[in-house]
C-alpha positions as CSV (number, residue, x, y, z in Angstrom):
1,M,12.0,22.3,13.1
2,Q,10.0,21.0,10.2
3,V,6.2,20.8,10.7
4,G,4.0,18.2,8.8
5,L,0.4,17.2,9.1
6,F,-0.9,13.7,9.8
7,G,-4.1,12.1,8.4
8,I,-4.5,13.5,4.9
9,N,-6.3,10.4,3.8
10,M,-8.7,9.8,6.7
11,G,-12.1,10.8,7.8
12,F,-13.6,13.6,5.6
13,L,-10.1,13.9,4.1
14,A,-10.7,10.6,2.4
15,Q,-12.7,12.8,0.0
16,P,-10.1,13.7,-2.7
17,T,-11.4,17.2,-3.2
18,W,-11.0,18.0,0.5
19,A,-7.6,16.3,0.7
20,A,-6.3,18.4,-2.3
21,K,-7.8,21.6,-0.8
22,V,-6.1,21.0,2.6
23,A,-2.7,19.9,1.0
24,Q,-2.6,22.9,-1.3
25,H,-3.4,25.2,1.7
26,A,-0.8,23.6,3.8
27,E,1.8,24.0,1.0
28,M,0.9,27.7,0.7
29,L,1.3,28.2,4.4
30,G,4.7,26.5,4.5
31,F,4.1,23.2,6.1
32,E,6.8,20.7,5.1
33,S,4.8,17.5,4.6
34,V,1.5,15.6,4.8
35,W,1.3,12.1,6.2
36,T,-1.2,9.3,5.6
37,G,-2.4,6.7,8.1
38,E,-3.0,3.1,7.1
39,H,-5.0,0.1,7.9
40,V,-6.2,-2.2,5.1
41,V,-9.1,-3.4,7.2
42,L,-10.3,-2.8,10.7
43,P,-12.1,-5.3,13.0
44,D,-15.9,-5.1,13.1
45,P,-17.1,-4.6,15.7
46,Q,-14.2,-2.6,17.0
47,E,-12.0,-4.4,19.5
48,A,-8.6,-4.0,21.0
49,P,-6.1,-3.0,19.8
50,S,-8.0,-1.4,16.9
51,P,-7.5,2.4,16.9
52,A,-10.7,3.4,15.1
53,P,-14.3,2.4,14.3
54,P,-14.5,0.0,11.4
55,Q,-16.5,2.5,9.3
56,T,-13.6,5.0,9.4
57,P,-12.9,6.1,5.8
58,M,-9.2,5.6,4.9
59,L,-7.9,5.8,1.4
60,H,-5.0,3.5,0.4
61,P,-1.9,5.7,1.0
62,P,-0.1,5.3,-2.4
63,V,-3.4,6.1,-4.2
64,S,-4.0,9.1,-2.0
65,L,-0.4,10.4,-2.3
66,A,-0.3,9.9,-6.1
67,F,-3.4,12.0,-6.4
68,L,-1.9,14.7,-4.1
69,A,1.3,14.7,-6.0
70,G,-0.6,16.1,-9.0
71,A,-2.3,18.8,-6.8
72,T,0.9,20.1,-5.1
73,E,4.4,21.1,-6.2
74,T,6.8,21.3,-3.2
75,L,5.0,19.6,-0.3
76,K,6.6,16.3,0.8
77,L,4.3,13.3,0.8
78,A,4.7,10.7,3.5
79,T,3.3,7.3,4.5
80,G,2.7,7.2,8.2
81,I,3.0,4.2,8.2
82,T,3.1,1.5,5.6
83,L,2.8,-2.0,7.1
84,V,5.6,-3.7,5.1
85,A,5.0,-7.2,6.4
86,Q,1.5,-7.2,5.0
87,R,2.8,-6.7,1.4
88,N,4.6,-8.7,-1.3
89,P,7.9,-6.8,-1.2
90,V,8.6,-7.0,-4.9
91,V,5.2,-5.5,-5.6
92,L,5.6,-2.9,-2.9
93,A,9.1,-1.9,-4.1
94,K,7.5,-1.2,-7.5
95,E,4.6,0.7,-6.0
96,I,6.8,2.9,-3.9
97,A,9.3,3.5,-6.7
98,S,6.5,4.5,-9.0
99,L,5.0,6.9,-6.4
100,D,8.4,8.5,-5.9
101,V,8.6,9.1,-9.6
102,V,5.1,10.5,-9.8
103,C,5.8,13.0,-7.0
104,N,9.2,13.9,-8.4
105,G,11.2,12.7,-5.4
106,R,9.0,14.2,-2.7
107,L,8.2,10.8,-1.0
108,I,9.0,9.9,2.6
109,F,8.5,6.2,3.1
110,G,7.3,5.7,6.7
111,I,7.1,2.0,7.6
112,G,6.3,-0.2,10.5
113,A,5.8,-3.9,11.5
114,G,2.2,-3.5,12.5
115,Y,0.3,-4.4,15.7
116,L,-3.3,-5.2,14.7
117,H,-3.5,-9.0,14.7
118,Q,-7.0,-9.0,13.3
119,E,-5.8,-7.3,10.2
120,F,-2.9,-9.7,9.6
121,A,-5.4,-12.6,10.0
122,A,-7.7,-11.1,7.3
123,L,-4.7,-10.8,5.0
124,G,-3.5,-14.3,5.6
125,V,-0.1,-13.1,6.9
126,D,1.5,-14.7,9.9
127,F,1.4,-12.2,12.7
128,S,4.3,-13.7,14.7
129,S,6.8,-13.3,11.8
130,R,5.9,-9.7,11.0
131,G,9.2,-8.3,12.5
132,A,11.4,-10.7,10.6
133,R,9.5,-10.1,7.4
134,T,9.7,-6.3,7.8
135,D,13.6,-6.5,8.1
136,E,13.9,-8.8,5.2
137,Y,11.5,-7.1,3.0
138,L,13.3,-3.7,3.5
139,N,16.6,-5.3,2.5
140,A,14.9,-6.9,-0.6
141,M,13.3,-3.6,-1.6
142,R,16.6,-1.7,-1.4
143,V,18.2,-4.3,-3.6
144,L,15.4,-3.8,-6.2
145,W,15.9,0.0,-6.0
146,N,19.6,0.1,-6.2
147,D,21.3,-3.0,-7.7
148,E,22.0,-3.1,-11.5
149,K,21.0,-6.8,-11.5
150,P,18.7,-7.3,-8.5
151,E,19.2,-10.6,-6.7
152,F,18.0,-11.7,-3.3
153,Q,17.8,-14.9,-1.3
154,G,15.9,-14.8,2.0
155,N,13.6,-16.8,4.2
156,F,10.4,-15.1,2.9
157,V,11.4,-13.7,-0.5
158,S,13.9,-14.7,-3.2
159,F,14.4,-13.5,-6.7
160,N,17.0,-13.3,-9.4
161,N,17.2,-12.7,-13.2
162,I,14.8,-9.8,-13.0
163,D,14.7,-6.0,-13.0
164,A,12.1,-3.5,-12.0
165,Q,11.9,-0.1,-13.7
166,P,11.6,2.7,-13.2
167,R,13.9,3.1,-10.1
168,P,12.9,5.7,-7.5
169,A,13.5,9.4,-8.4
170,Q,15.5,9.8,-5.2
171,T,19.0,8.1,-5.4
172,G,18.9,5.0,-3.2
173,G,15.2,5.2,-2.8
174,P,13.0,7.5,-0.7
175,P,14.1,8.0,3.0
176,I,12.8,5.3,5.2
177,V,11.3,6.4,8.5
178,V,10.7,3.6,11.0
179,G,7.6,4.0,13.3
180,G,7.1,2.5,16.7
181,T,8.4,2.4,20.2
182,S,9.0,-1.3,20.8
183,P,12.6,-2.5,21.2
184,A,12.4,-4.1,17.8
185,A,11.3,-0.8,16.3
186,M,14.2,1.0,18.0
187,R,16.7,-1.5,16.6
188,R,15.0,-1.3,13.1
189,A,15.3,2.5,13.1
190,V,18.9,2.4,13.9
191,T,19.9,-0.4,11.5
192,H,17.5,0.3,8.6
193,G,16.0,3.7,8.9
194,N,16.9,7.2,7.8
195,G,14.6,8.4,10.5
196,W,12.3,7.3,13.3
197,Y,8.6,8.3,13.9
198,G,6.7,8.2,17.1
199,F,2.9,8.6,17.0
200,A,0.8,10.3,19.8
201,L,3.7,10.5,22.1
202,D,3.6,13.1,25.0
203,M,6.8,14.8,26.2
204,P,7.8,12.3,29.0
205,T,7.3,9.3,26.7
206,T,9.2,11.0,23.9
207,A,12.1,11.7,26.3
208,K,12.2,8.1,27.3
209,T,12.1,6.9,23.7
210,V,14.8,9.3,22.6
211,E,17.0,7.9,25.4
212,T,16.2,4.4,24.3
213,L,17.2,5.3,20.7
214,R,20.5,6.7,22.0
215,L,21.2,3.4,23.9
216,T,20.1,1.3,20.9
217,N,22.4,3.3,18.6
218,A,25.3,2.5,20.8
219,R,24.4,-1.2,20.8
220,Y,23.9,-1.8,17.1
221,E,26.1,-0.8,14.1
222,R,24.4,1.8,12.0
223,P,25.2,1.8,8.3
224,G,27.0,5.0,7.4
225,Q,25.0,5.6,4.2
226,L,21.9,6.1,6.4
227,G,23.2,9.3,7.9
228,E,22.1,10.8,11.1
229,L,18.8,9.5,12.4
230,E,16.1,12.1,12.0
231,L,13.4,12.1,14.7
232,S,9.7,12.9,14.0
233,V,6.8,12.9,16.5
234,T,3.0,13.3,16.3
235,P,2.0,14.9,19.6
236,P,-1.2,13.6,21.4
237,K,-2.8,17.1,21.4
238,P,-2.7,20.2,19.2
239,P,0.8,21.7,19.6
240,S,1.8,25.2,20.8
241,K,5.0,27.1,20.1
242,A,6.2,26.2,23.6
243,M,5.4,22.6,23.1
244,M,7.3,22.5,19.8
245,E,10.3,24.1,21.5
246,D,10.2,21.4,24.3
247,Y,10.2,18.6,21.6
248,A,13.0,20.3,19.8
249,A,15.0,20.3,23.0
250,L,14.7,16.5,23.1
251,G,16.2,16.3,19.6
252,I,12.9,16.1,17.6
253,S,13.4,17.7,14.2
254,R,9.9,17.2,12.7
255,L,6.5,17.7,14.5
256,V,3.5,16.1,12.7
257,P,0.2,17.3,14.3
258,M,-3.0,15.4,13.6
259,L,-5.4,16.9,11.1
260,G,-8.1,14.9,13.0
261,F,-8.0,17.6,15.7
262,Y,-9.9,19.9,13.3
263,Q,-13.3,19.9,11.9
264,Q,-14.3,20.0,8.2
265,D,-16.0,23.4,8.5
266,N,-13.0,25.1,10.0
267,I,-10.0,23.1,8.8
268,L,-8.4,25.8,6.6
269,S,-8.7,28.6,9.3
270,S,-7.4,26.1,11.8
271,L,-4.4,25.5,9.7
272,D,-3.9,29.3,9.4
273,A,-3.9,29.5,13.2
274,L,-1.5,26.5,13.5
275,A,0.9,28.0,10.9
276,G,0.8,31.3,12.8
277,E,1.7,29.5,16.0
278,L,4.3,27.1,14.8
279,L,5.8,28.5,11.5
């Protein structure tokens, strides 16, 4: 099983020097990847379903990962997750392709539809259409990454007689990992994703979700070029070796513990201990 780390752009890790120090240490220890969290804005005062206080520092993921690309050599860099429906897909395709070039093909593009209605309202994006936008925008982005003469006609985005260079470093674009546990997220992972990502899921919830993914895979046609669906999970508490083995038995191939479990003054020694336990 691969082991990543979630939250490289949040809290005290929103300070670039600390993020670089942690990423370099993680790379040296043998962790596979670091993952960003994302919210453009948070409601103030905090109200449901917001996951964090509004004053929580959170660097914009592409900026954070571009910086870390220059501070690391082999560590994979992942968005966990990018809220695609909030973006202009033509701009986002360029942004993600550029990031993949900057990190020399180490990018994992984690995406989701989003759930924080206050954030969508602040951005002027219709919350009710976020799922349809996400599906369409992913299709449009793949056209921009792959077609010699990109052309797309959709309900929310249309373009022709254009090109966007450079293309991603990874052929076909970076792997797309779909986050979420809703029926729509399950279907999106099967039909659009190279992988699926579950955040803060305990063992029973993971088991139910994996079974739902299996049933969804039987219901919907999965494009052959996507390959086998890779399953990643962030557990709700610091993992042990036994816990990792239990997740692996469910078919999970990547565990992504939260960096937020650890304090600034002991983060490096905590990663030493975590690597000793899991790696």
